C-alpha angles and dihedrals in degrees: 000000000000114000115230101229131163112263112253130218101189143034089249093055091047093051093044090061086066102225105093142014136199116234132182112260097243138089107012097021105037098169114177092248141018131065094235140030125219106217134185112230112253113265097015096112095218133118139180138221124246126181093342093310111121128203098038116159098179132020135171117242134184097224144015088247090058090051091049091051092052091048093046090048086069144283120220137212106255128222090220 
């Protein structure tokens, strides 16, 4: 079920909604590519869709704008 959230225009607005955050892709995350990682907050039971893959709870992105676009495209209530 897609959550009906207000569209966000900044990292601060995204994080204030309380479902996701944007981290740097280093240390804990360490994906092979991307400067940032869009991450669902622990315990929120939501996910997002990237490139046709559904149920993603973290994904590397190259820019804040890319993370905002994924978030604004819709996050969904998870069964988990």
